[in-house]
C-alpha positions in Angstrom: 36.7 -41.0 21.2 35.0 -44.3 20.1 31.6 -42.7 20.4 32.5 -39.7 18.5 33.9 -41.8 15.5 30.6 -43.8 15.5 28.9 -40.4 14.8 30.9 -39.8 11.7 28.8 -38.7 8.9 27.7 -41.3 6.4 26.2 -39.0 3.9 26.2 -41.7 1.1 23.6 -43.7 3.2 21.1 -40.6 3.3 18.3 -41.3 1.0 17.7 -38.6 -1.8 14.2 -38.0 -0.6 15.5 -37.1 2.9 18.2 -34.8 1.5 15.5 -33.1 -0.6 13.5 -32.7 2.7 16.3 -31.1 4.2 16.9 -28.8 1.5 13.3 -27.7 1.7 13.4 -27.2 5.3 16.6 -25.1 5.2 15.3 -23.1 2.4 12.0 -22.3 4.3 13.6 -21.2 7.5 16.2 -19.1 5.6 13.6 -17.7 3.3 11.6 -16.4 6.3 14.7 -14.9 8.0 16.0 -13.2 4.8 12.7 -12.2 3.4 12.0 -10.3 6.6 15.0 -8.2 6.4 14.5 -7.5 2.6 10.8 -6.7 3.4 11.8 -4.1 5.9 14.3 -2.6 3.7 12.0 -2.4 0.8 9.3 -0.8 2.9 11.6 2.1 3.9 12.4 2.6 0.2 8.8 2.4 -0.7 7.9 5.0 2.0 10.6 7.3 0.6 9.3 6.8 -2.9 5.8 7.7 -1.8 6.9 10.9 -0.4 9.0 11.6 -3.5 6.1 10.8 -5.9 3.8 13.1 -4.0 6.0 15.9 -3.8 7.6 18.3 -6.6 11.1 17.6 -7.3 12.0 21.3 -6.3 10.3 20.6 -2.8 12.6 18.0 -1.8 15.4 20.1 -0.7 15.4 23.6 1.0 13.6 26.8 -0.1 15.2 30.1 0.9 12.6 32.9 0.8 13.5 36.5 0.4 10.5 37.9 2.4 9.3 40.7 0.0 6.5 42.3 2.0 5.6 46.0 2.1 6.1 46.3 5.7 9.6 44.9 5.9 12.8 45.5 3.9 13.6 42.9 1.3 16.5 40.4 1.5 18.1 40.3 -1.9 19.5 37.0 -2.8 21.2 37.9 -6.0 24.5 38.9 -4.7 24.7 35.7 -2.6 23.6 33.4 -5.3 27.2 32.5 -6.5 28.4 31.6 -3.0 25.1 29.6 -2.5 25.7 27.7 -5.7 29.1 26.8 -4.6 28.1 25.7 -1.1 25.3 23.6 -2.7 27.7 21.9 -5.2 30.1 21.1 -2.4 27.4 18.9 -0.9 26.2 17.4 -4.1 23.0 19.4 -4.5 23.3 20.4 -8.1 19.9 22.0 -8.7 19.7 25.7 -7.7 16.9 27.7 -9.2 16.1 31.3 -8.5 12.6 32.4 -9.1 11.4 36.2 -8.9 7.9 37.6 -9.2 6.7 41.1 -9.9 3.4 42.9 -10.8 4.4 46.3 -12.3 2.1 48.2 -14.6 2.0 46.4 -18.1 0.3 47.8 -21.1 -0.3 46.1 -24.5 -0.9 48.5 -27.4 -1.5 51.3 -25.1 -4.1 49.3 -22.8 -3.3 48.3 -19.3 -3.5 44.5 -18.7 -3.5 42.4 -15.5 -0.4 40.6 -15.7 2.3 38.9 -13.5 5.9 38.7 -14.6 8.2 35.9 -13.6 11.9 35.1 -14.2 13.2 31.7 -13.4 16.4 29.9 -14.2 15.8 27.9 -17.5 12.1 28.8 -17.7 12.1 29.1 -21.5 13.6 25.7 -21.7 10.5 24.2 -20.0 7.7 25.9 -22.2 6.5 24.8 -25.6 6.4 27.8 -28.1 3.2 28.1 -30.2 5.0 30.8 -32.2 8.6 32.2 -32.1 11.1 31.0 -29.4 14.4 32.5 -30.5 16.0 35.7 -29.4 15.7 37.7 -26.1 12.4 39.0 -24.9 9.3 38.0 -23.1 7.2 34.9 -23.6 3.6 35.8 -23.5 0.3 33.6 -23.2 -2.0 33.5 -26.3 -4.8 35.5 -24.5 -2.9 38.8 -25.0 -3.3 38.5 -28.7 0.5 39.2 -29.4 2.7 37.7 -32.0 6.6 37.4 -32.0 8.0 40.9 -32.9 5.3 42.9 -31.0 6.3 44.5 -27.7 4.8 45.2 -24.2 5.5 48.1 -22.0 6.7 47.0 -18.5 6.9 50.0 -16.1 7.7 52.3 -18.9 10.3 50.0 -20.6 9.6 48.5 -24.0 10.3 44.6 -23.9 10.1 42.7 -27.2 7.9 39.6 -27.4 10.1 36.6 -28.3 7.5 33.8 -28.2 3.9 32.8 -27.6 3.4 29.8 -25.3 0.2 27.9 -24.1 -1.2 28.8 -20.7 0.1 26.9 -17.8 -2.6 24.7 -16.3 -2.7 22.5 -13.2 -1.3 19.8 -13.0 2.0 21.4 -13.8 5.3 19.4 -14.7 8.0 18.8 -12.4 9.8 22.0 -13.3 6.9 24.3 -12.6 4.9 22.5 -9.9 6.7 23.9 -7.0 5.4 27.3 -8.0 1.8 26.1 -8.2 0.4 28.7 -5.9 2.0 31.6 -7.8 1.2 30.4 -11.3 -2.2 29.0 -11.3 -5.1 31.1 -10.0 -7.4 29.5 -7.3 -9.8 32.4 -6.9 -13.2 32.5 -8.0 -13.6 35.3 -10.5 -15.8 36.0 -13.6 -13.0 37.9 -15.2 -10.0 36.3 -16.8 -7.1 35.8 -14.4 -3.8 37.7 -14.6 -1.7 36.7 -17.6 1.7 35.1 -16.8 4.6 36.6 -18.6 8.0 35.0 -18.6 10.6 37.4 -18.9 14.6 37.6 -18.7 16.3 38.5 -15.5 17.4 41.7 -16.9 13.9 42.9 -17.0 13.3 42.3 -13.4 16.6 43.6 -12.2 15.3 47.1 -12.8 11.9 46.6 -11.2 11.3 47.2 -7.4 9.8 46.2 -5.3 9.5 42.5 -6.3 6.4 40.4 -5.0 8.4 37.5 -4.3 12.0 35.9 -4.7 13.1 32.2 -3.7 16.0 30.1 -4.3 15.3 26.2 -4.4 18.1 23.8 -3.7 17.9 20.1 -4.2 19.6 17.2 -5.9 19.0 16.1 -9.5 19.1 12.5 -8.6 16.3 11.6 -6.2 16.7 9.4 -3.3 15.6 5.7 -3.7 16.2 4.1 -0.4 15.9 5.3 3.1 19.6 5.5 3.7 19.9 7.8 0.7 17.0 10.1 1.8 18.7 10.4 5.3 22.0 11.2 3.6 20.2 13.8 1.5 18.4 15.3 4.6 21.9 15.6 6.2 23.4 17.3 3.2 20.4 19.8 2.9 20.7 20.6 6.7 24.3 21.5 6.3 23.5 23.7 3.3 20.7 25.4 5.1 23.2 26.5 7.7 25.6 27.5 5.1 23.1 29.7 3.3 22.1 31.5 6.5 25.7 32.5 7.0 26.2 33.5 3.5 23.3 35.9 3.3 23.9 37.2 6.8 20.4 38.5 7.4 17.2 36.9 8.8 16.0 34.6 6.2 13.3 32.1 6.1 14.4 28.8 4.9 12.1 25.6 4.7 13.9 22.4 5.0 11.7 19.9 3.0 14.3 17.1 3.2 13.9 16.6 7.0 10.5 14.7 6.6 12.0 12.8 3.8 14.7 11.6 5.9 12.5 10.6 8.8 9.9 8.9 6.7 12.1 5.7 5.8 13.4 5.1 9.3 9.9 5.4 10.8 8.6 3.0 8.2 11.4 0.6 9.1 10.5 0.7 12.7 6.7 0.4 12.2 7.1 -2.6 9.7 9.7 -4.3 11.9 7.4 -4.2 14.8 4.5 -5.6 12.8 6.5 -8.3 11.2 8.5 -9.6 14.1 5.6 -11.7 15.4 4.6 -13.0 11.9 8.3 -13.8 11.2 8.5 -15.6 14.6 5.4 -17.7 13.8 6.8 -18.4 10.3 10.2 -19.5 11.9 8.5 -22.0 14.3 6.4 -23.5 11.4 9.9 -23.9 9.4 11.4 -25.4 12.5 8.6 -27.6 12.7 9.5 -29.1 9.2 13.0 -29.6 10.7 11.4 -31.6 13.6 9.6 -33.8 10.8 13.0 -34.1 9.1 14.4 -35.6 12.3 11.6 -38.0 12.6 12.2 -39.1 9.1 16.0 -39.4 9.4 15.3 -41.8 12.6 12.9 -43.8 10.6 15.3 -44.2 7.6 18.1 -45.1 9.9 16.3 -47.1 12.3 18.7 -50.2 12.1 21.7 -48.2 12.3 20.5 -46.1 15.2 19.4 -49.2 17.1 22.8 -50.6 16.6 24.5 -47.4 17.9 22.2 -47.5 20.8 23.0 -51.2 21.7 26.7 -50.2 21.7 26.3 -47.4 24.2 26.2 -44.2 22.1 24.1 -41.8 23.9 21.0 -40.0 22.2 22.9 -36.7 22.1 25.7 -38.2 20.1 23.2 -39.6 17.6 21.6 -36.2 17.2 25.0 -34.9 16.5 25.4 -37.5 13.8 22.0 -36.3 12.3 23.5 -32.9 12.2 26.7 -33.9 10.6 24.8 -35.8 7.8 22.1 -33.3 7.2 23.9 -30.1 8.0 25.2 -29.8 4.4 21.7 -30.2 2.8 20.3 -27.7 5.3 23.2 -25.2 4.4 22.4 -25.6 0.7 18.6 -25.0 1.3 19.5 -21.9 3.6 21.6 -20.5 0.8 18.9 -21.2 -1.7 16.3 -19.5 0.6 18.4 -16.4 0.8 18.7 -16.3 -2.9 15.0 -16.8 -3.6 14.1 -14.2 -1.0 16.3 -11.7 -2.8 15.1 -12.6 -6.2 11.6 -12.5 -4.9 11.9 -9.0 -3.7 10.2 -7.4 -7.0 7.2 -9.8 -6.5 6.7 -10.0 -2.6 8.2 -6.7 -1.4 6.7 -3.2 -1.7 9.7 -1.8 -3.6 12.5 -3.0 -5.7 15.0 -0.7 -4.2 17.0 -2.0 -1.3 19.4 -0.4 1.2 23.1 -1.4 0.8 23.0 -3.4 4.1 19.9 -5.5 3.1 21.7 -8.5 1.5 24.5 -8.4 4.1 22.0 -8.4 7.0 19.8 -11.0 5.3 23.0 -13.1 5.0 23.6 -12.8 8.7 20.0 -13.8 9.4 20.3 -16.9 7.1 23.2 -18.0 9.0 21.5 -17.6 12.3 18.6 -19.6 10.7 20.9 -22.4 9.6 22.3 -22.6 13.1 18.7 -22.8 14.6 17.9 -25.5 12.2 21.0 -27.5 13.2 20.2 -27.1 16.9 16.5 -28.0 16.4 17.5 -31.2 14.2 20.1 -32.2 17.0 17.5 -31.8 19.8 14.7 -33.4 18.0 16.8 -36.3 17.1 18.0 -36.7 20.5 14.4 -36.7 21.9 13.2 -39.0 19.3 15.9 -41.6 19.9 15.5 -41.3 23.7 11.6 -41.7 23.5 12.0 -44.5 21.0 14.4 -46.6 23.1 14.6 -45.3 26.7 10.9 -44.6 27.2 9.4 -47.0 24.8 8.6 -49.6 27.6 7.0 -47.0 29.8 4.6 -46.0 27.1 3.2 -42.4 26.8 3.1 -40.3 30.0 0.0 -38.7 31.4 0.8 -35.4 30.1 1.2 -36.7 26.6 -2.0 -38.4 26.8 -3.6 -35.2 28.0 -2.0 -33.1 25.2 -3.6 -35.4 22.7 -7.2 -34.6 23.9 -6.6 -31.1 25.1 -8.6 -28.7 22.7 -5.9 -26.1 22.1 -8.3 -24.4 19.9 -9.6 -22.8 23.1 -6.2 -21.2 23.9 -6.1 -19.8 20.3 -9.7 -18.5 20.6 -8.7 -16.9 23.9 -5.9 -15.1 22.3 -8.1 -14.1 19.4 -10.7 -12.6 21.7 -8.0 -10.6 23.4 -6.5 -9.5 20.2 -9.8 -8.6 18.8 -10.5 -6.2 21.9 -7.1 -4.5 21.1 -8.0 -4.1 17.5 -11.5 -2.7 18.5 -9.9 -0.2 20.7 -8.2 1.7 17.8 -4.9 -0.1 18.1 -4.1 1.0 14.6 -5.4 4.6 14.6 -2.7 7.1 13.6 -2.6 10.3 15.5 -3.0 13.5 13.3 0.5 14.6 14.7 2.3 11.3 13.9 3.5 10.3 10.5 2.8 6.5 10.8 0.3 4.4 12.8 1.1 3.1 16.3 1.8 -0.5 16.0 0.0 -3.0 18.3 1.6 -6.3 17.7 -1.1 -8.4 19.4 -4.0 -6.6 17.5 -2.2 -7.3 14.3 -2.1 -11.0 15.3 -5.8 -11.3 15.3 -6.1 -12.7 11.6 -3.5 -15.3 12.5 -5.4 -16.4 15.7 -8.5 -16.5 14.0 -7.3 -18.6 11.2 -5.7 -20.8 13.7 -9.1 -21.5 15.6 -10.9 -22.0 12.3 -8.4 -24.4 10.8 -8.0 -26.3 14.1 -11.7 -27.0 14.4 -11.9 -27.9 10.8 -9.1 -30.3 11.1 -10.3 -31.8 14.3 -13.7 -32.5 12.6 -11.7 -34.0 9.6 -9.8 -36.2 11.9 -13.1 -37.6 13.2 -14.4 -38.3 9.8 -11.3 -40.0 8.8 -11.6 -42.5 11.7 -15.1 -43.2 10.4 -13.8 -43.3 6.8 -11.6 -46.2 7.9 -14.8 -48.4 7.8 -16.0 -47.0 4.4 -17.6 -49.5 2.1 -18.7 -49.2 -1.6 -16.0 -50.9 -3.6 -17.9 -50.0 -6.8 -15.4 -47.0 -6.7 -12.3 -48.8 -5.5 -9.9 -45.8 -6.0 -12.0 -43.5 -3.7 -12.4 -46.2 -1.1 -8.9 -47.1 -1.2 -7.8 -43.5 -0.8 -10.2 -43.0 2.3 -8.8 -46.0 4.1 -5.1 -45.1 3.3 -5.8 -41.6 4.6 -7.7 -43.1 7.6 -4.8 -45.3 8.2 -2.4 -42.3 8.4 -4.8 -39.9 10.0 -2.3 -38.0 12.0 -0.2 -37.2 9.1 -3.3 -36.5 6.9 -4.8 -34.2 9.5 -1.4 -32.3 9.9 -1.1 -32.0 6.0 -4.6 -30.6 6.0 -4.0 -28.1 8.7 -0.9 -26.8 7.1 -2.4 -26.5 3.7 -5.5 -25.0 4.9 -3.6 -22.4 6.9 -1.5 -21.6 3.8 -4.6 -20.9 1.7 -6.2 -18.8 4.5 -3.1 -16.8 5.2 -2.6 -16.0 1.6 -6.3 -15.1 1.3 -6.2 -12.7 4.4 -2.9 -11.1 3.3 -4.2 -10.4 -0.3 -7.5 -9.5 0.8 -6.6 -7.0 3.6 -3.8 -5.5 1.6 -6.2 -4.9 -1.2 -8.7 -3.4 1.2 -6.2 -0.9 2.6 -5.3 0.3 -0.8 -8.9 0.6 -1.9 -9.8 2.3 1.4 -7.4 5.1 0.9 -8.6 5.5 -2.7 -12.3 5.6 -1.6 -11.5 8.1 1.2 -9.9 10.3 -1.4 -12.7 9.9 -3.9 -15.2 11.0 -1.1 -13.2 13.9 -0.2 -12.6 15.2 -3.6 -15.6 13.9 -5.3 -14.0 11.6 -8.0 -10.7 10.5 -9.2 -10.1 14.1 -10.6 -11.6 17.4 -9.8 -10.8 20.6 -11.9 -11.9 23.7 -10.7 -13.5 26.1 -13.0 -12.7 29.8 -12.6 -16.2 31.0 -13.6 -18.7 30.5 -10.7 -21.7 31.1 -12.9 -23.1 28.4 -15.3 -24.5 29.3 -18.5 -28.1 30.7 -18.5 -29.1 28.0 -20.9 -28.0 25.3 -18.6 -25.5 23.8 -20.8 -22.7 21.7 -19.0 -19.2 23.1 -19.2 -18.0 19.4 -20.0 -16.7 19.4 -23.6 -17.8 17.0 -26.2 -14.4 15.2 -25.8 -15.2 14.3 -22.3 -18.6 13.4 -22.6 -19.4 10.1 -21.0 -16.3 10.3 -18.8 -17.0 13.4 -16.8 -19.7 15.5 -15.0 -20.2 19.2 -13.8 -21.0 19.9 -10.2 -21.4 23.0 -8.1 -20.4 23.1 -4.6 -21.4 25.8 -2.0 -19.7 25.4 1.6 -21.5 26.8 4.7 -20.1 27.5 8.2 -23.0 27.2 10.5 -21.6 28.3 13.9 -18.4 26.0 13.7 -20.4 23.1 12.0 -19.5 22.5 8.3 -22.2 22.0 5.8 -22.2 21.8 2.1 -24.7 21.8 -0.9 -23.9 20.0 -3.9 -25.6 20.7 -7.2 -25.4 17.8 -9.8 -26.6 16.8 -13.2 -28.5 13.6 -12.5 -28.3 12.6 -16.3 -24.4 12.6 -16.2 -23.3 12.2 -12.6 -22.5 8.5 -13.2 -20.0 9.4 -15.9 -17.6 11.1 -13.5 -18.5 10.2 -9.9 -17.9 7.1 -8.2 -20.6 5.2 -6.1 -20.6 2.1 -3.9 -24.1 0.8 -2.7 -22.7 0.7 0.8 -22.3 4.4 0.8 -26.1 5.0 0.2 -27.3 2.1 2.6 -27.7 -0.3 -0.5 -29.3 2.2 -2.7 -28.0 2.6 -6.4 -27.0 5.8 -7.7 -29.4 5.9 -10.5 -32.2 5.2 -8.0 -31.2 8.1 -6.0 -30.8 10.6 -8.9 -34.3 9.7 -10.1 -35.6 11.3 -7.1 -34.0 14.8 -8.0 -35.6 17.5 -10.1 -36.9 21.0 -10.1 -39.0 22.4 -7.3 -42.4 21.1 -6.9 -45.8 23.0 -6.8 -45.2 23.8 -3.2 -41.7 25.5 -4.1 -39.9 22.8 -2.3 -36.7 21.4 -4.0 -36.2 17.7 -3.8 -32.9 16.8 -2.1 -31.0 14.0 -0.8 -29.3 14.6 2.6 -27.1 13.1 5.1 -25.7 14.3 8.5 -27.2 15.8 11.5 -27.8 19.4 10.6 -31.4 20.4 9.8 -31.7 20.4 6.0 -33.5 23.7 6.1 -30.4 25.4 7.5 -28.5 24.4 4.5 -31.0 25.9 1.8 -29.3 28.2 -0.5 -30.3 31.7 -1.3 -33.3 32.0 -3.4 -34.9 28.6 -2.7 -37.9 28.7 -0.3 -37.4 25.2 1.1 -36.2 21.6 0.4 -37.9 18.3 0.6 -35.8 15.4 1.6 -36.6 12.6 -0.8 -33.8 10.3 0.3 -31.0 9.8 2.7 -27.5 8.3 2.4 -24.7 7.5 4.7 -22.0 9.7 2.8 -21.6 11.2 -0.6 -18.7 12.0 -3.0 -17.2 15.6 -2.6 -18.2 15.9 1.0 -14.7 17.0 2.1 -15.1 17.9 5.8 -18.7 18.5 5.8 -20.9 17.3 8.7 -24.0 17.4 6.8 -24.9 17.8 3.0 -27.6 18.3 0.7 -27.6 16.9 -3.0 -29.9 18.6 -5.4 -30.3 18.8 -9.2 -29.0 21.9 -11.1 -32.8 22.2 -12.2 -33.6 22.8 -8.4 -31.5 26.0 -8.6 -33.5 27.9 -11.0 -34.5 30.7 -8.6 -31.3 30.4 -6.5 -28.2 32.5 -6.6 -26.0 30.3 -8.7 -23.0 32.6 -8.3 -22.5 31.3 -4.8 -21.3 27.9 -6.1 -18.0 26.8 -7.1 -18.0 24.7 -10.4 -16.0 21.6 -10.8 -15.6 18.9 -13.5 -15.6 15.5 -11.9 -14.0 12.8 -14.1 -12.3 9.3 -13.9 -9.6 10.6 -16.4 -6.3 12.0 -15.3 -6.2 15.6 -14.3 -3.9 16.7 -17.2 -6.3 15.4 -19.8 -9.3 16.9 -18.1 -7.6 20.4 -17.7 -6.3 20.2 -21.3 -9.7 19.5 -22.8 -11.5 22.1 -20.7 -8.9 24.9 -21.7 -9.3 23.8 -25.4 -13.1 24.2 -25.0 -12.6 27.9 -23.7 -13.0 27.0 -20.0 -10.5 28.7 -17.7 -9.3 26.3 -15.1 -7.9 26.5 -11.6 -6.3 24.1 -9.3 -6.8 20.3 -10.0 -7.5 17.8 -7.2 -7.0 14.0 -7.3 -8.3 11.4 -5.0 -4.8 9.9 -4.6 -3.5 13.2 -3.5 -6.3 14.2 -1.1 -5.1 12.1 1.9 -1.9 10.8 3.3 -1.9 7.2 2.1 1.3 6.3 3.9 -0.3 4.9 7.2 -2.6 2.8 5.0 0.2 1.6 2.9 2.3 0.6 5.9 -0.7 -1.7 7.0 -0.8 -3.0 3.4 2.9 -3.8 3.4 2.5 -5.5 6.7 -0.2 -7.9 5.2 1.7 -8.4 2.0 4.0 -10.3 4.2 1.2 -12.7 4.8 1.9 -13.9 1.2 5.3 -14.8 2.3 3.9 -16.6 5.4 1.6 -18.5 3.0 4.4 -19.5 0.9 6.4 -20.8 3.7 3.2 -22.9 4.9 2.8 -24.2 1.3 6.5 -25.3 1.3 6.2 -27.0 4.8 3.0 -28.8 3.2 5.1 -30.1 0.4 7.7 -31.2 2.9 5.0 -33.0 5.0 3.8 -34.7 1.8 7.3 -35.9 1.0 7.6 -37.3 4.6 4.4 -39.1 4.1 5.5 -40.6 0.8 8.8 -41.8 2.7 6.8 -43.1 5.6 4.4 -45.1 3.4 6.9 -46.7 1.1 6.5 -50.1 2.6 2.7 -49.7 2.8 2.6 -48.8 -0.8 4.4 -52.0 -1.7 2.2 -54.1 0.3 -0.8 -52.3 -1.5 0.5 -53.2 -4.8 0.6 -56.7 -4.0 -2.8 -56.6 -2.3 -4.2 -55.0 -5.3 -2.9 -57.6 -7.5 -4.4 -60.3 -5.6 -7.8 -58.5 -5.6 -7.7 -58.5 -9.4 -7.3 -54.6 -9.5 -5.3 -52.8 -12.0 -2.2 -50.6 -11.1 -4.2 -47.6 -12.4 -6.7 -48.1 -9.6 -3.8 -47.5 -7.3 -2.7 -44.4 -9.0 -6.3 -43.1 -9.1 -6.6 -43.8 -5.4 -3.5 -41.4 -4.8 -5.0 -38.9 -7.2 -8.4 -38.9 -5.3 -6.4 -38.7 -2.0 -4.5 -35.5 -3.0 -7.6 -34.0 -4.9 -9.5 -34.5 -1.6 -6.9 -33.1 0.6 -6.6 -30.1 -1.8 -10.3 -29.4 -2.0 -10.8 -29.6 1.7 -7.7 -27.4 2.5 -9.0 -24.7 -0.2 -12.4 -24.7 1.3 -11.1 -24.5 4.9 -8.7 -21.7 4.0 -11.1 -19.7 1.8 -13.8 -19.8 4.5 -11.5 -18.8 7.3 -10.0 -16.1 5.1 -13.4 -14.6 4.2 -14.4 -14.7 7.8 -11.2 -12.9 8.8 -11.4 -10.4 6.0 -15.1 -9.6 6.8 -14.4 -9.0 10.6 -10.9 -7.5 10.7 -10.7 -5.4 7.5 -13.0 -2.6 8.9 -11.1 -2.4 12.1 -7.7 -2.0 10.3 -8.4 1.5 9.5 -5.6 4.0 10.3 -7.8 7.0 9.8 -11.5 6.2 10.9 -12.5 9.7 11.2 -12.4 10.0 7.3 -15.3 8.7 5.6 -16.2 6.0 4.3 -15.5 2.8 6.3 -13.3 0.4 4.4 -15.1 -2.2 2.3 -13.6 -5.6 2.4 -12.0 -6.4 -0.9 -13.6 -9.1 -3.1 -16.9 -9.1 -1.0 
């Protein structure tokens, strides 16, 4: 009992600096534990949001298709619609839209016209009338030349015109986008596409057969988290079964919510597997700060600890005393770390939406982190006291002397080599049949192992330099010399501080660099696939005879026109791309790495019309003989340059790039025309329609590929920023420990400076020089290591290496 009483807390005797270090250490460990939980939850929400952002709102539930085909009877959904609405409302799915299509004979002023009729719930509420807009009747596009009050004849019945609306063009808004394949023509034709006429339900009730009928069911409020998406998927699955029972006939039902419900949990799993080793390393670093706290406490309580030791108190009891005194500050720091991790979600996490369980689980993780801190503090204090008093006379053992000289960088280097081999073997390649990439934990640790090796070698060399710096001369700059000698006198602490700070800089550089590389890589792959940020298809395949570009004046300088011809050569895909060398840079991206270092203007200057021998100059890439890709009407081609890849290649194995001028004798009707631009698709389509160019589907670089595997890797390395923040906090704690440890030396230094005739500002200048030197060395070491890791690892962290191009390291 007496020994337990001797271990009673004497918090008043704990110095404010020691308490501050305890708060920082507790906050660091809790921040890592809680931040991991928040990051995992936010990753699932971000994955769910990505799927929602890349889908039409009507395609996030179920679609019941009535199967209107000529060779099978129709399944009418109209009689079952009230029961379907009731079943959907019971599950909270409040958006039910019925859409029907028909292509009956339509005449305008006695002349037949190509037209498609559509009736959709609330259709006229999502159209902007140019003229009219009130009263029952049909809504017609302007190309029919009708005005409100006119009429059209549909299958012999007269239907009045209620309004004229502007033609629908891709990209469509949220209400219409699910019907894209029905509303926007995508076939190449020299004639105008069929006019889309929006009619009331009563018009189509009398028309049979219909060409299509669908009912789309979803929720008006989109899911924001993975838990909400899973609940939505369960409700949709229940409604799908009810709809089958209501209709009572074979019915095609597409459940689009199932993928949405699986995406979040799979993202949770992938990110968790990726973050566990990083979080483990971060926790060990934070617990290392707790070990430093134990050393500082023993140093500050040296006299009292010696007194307790002489009275027979065992080291374990003294360790318990340290926990009783510092447990409160550690708990305050843990609560602060949990709060900072939660408040930092908008900055550090990939989404601001968290599952309901995230703060609770983060609280549990914080509690476990605090218990770990208390246990480490007790053990570290116990071992420190035992070593200081029981083993002081014996001196350091052989194993401790061996550890001092053991080059641990060799072990880290061996792990880095193994990790590199796993990374080079495609450890992060995502299968075409899988949603997210397979996670190889050891492969993902390569950046950290590599940084450890580089930082370890750098700090070891810095330690040798510090020993030599202890003999430095040159008192012409007393502040610098004093700083060098003071750092050399505490070379172990200085080297530790340099190592932690260098790792912090390097980890942040690697995290930001690889995360940016992944995001840029998926954009570059999309740009090469599509041809630019935006590609809008023109419905006329033949360019004007005078060679004028289809790019309107309003888009000049921001767009270019290209012609594409796809070839299938016995299973091998080839492509011919006709470009305008004068404007291609206005609408197509280019990186010198894609052309082996060549600039785009240099390559385009090689193109032009056919030469005297009839050969057209082309730029080529791929393994197919260029002569096999020659378009009809051209005698031959002459390869004037080669590139590694080129925008607009899609899945082509080989490709020829030529100027429009080279197609003077070719059959231009075999080319599909596109307008490539860096503008958004809506702006490009609107300007082209205003200029009289009929447009088809619009394609974007961001929607060309599935970016989710790349984003999962990016979110993983975003956590490196959190790890860097932890290392920076540990560096601050180490600096506080250094200040505490050198208090007595500082007082002696003040007295010595006064005896030497130096002023106090020389002492403060020496501190400034010491900190500045450490900061510069740490920044140089961390940035050098980060650049090396970025250059070697970023190209290997490609979830889809079969898609061109190879990722280019960000910032290099």
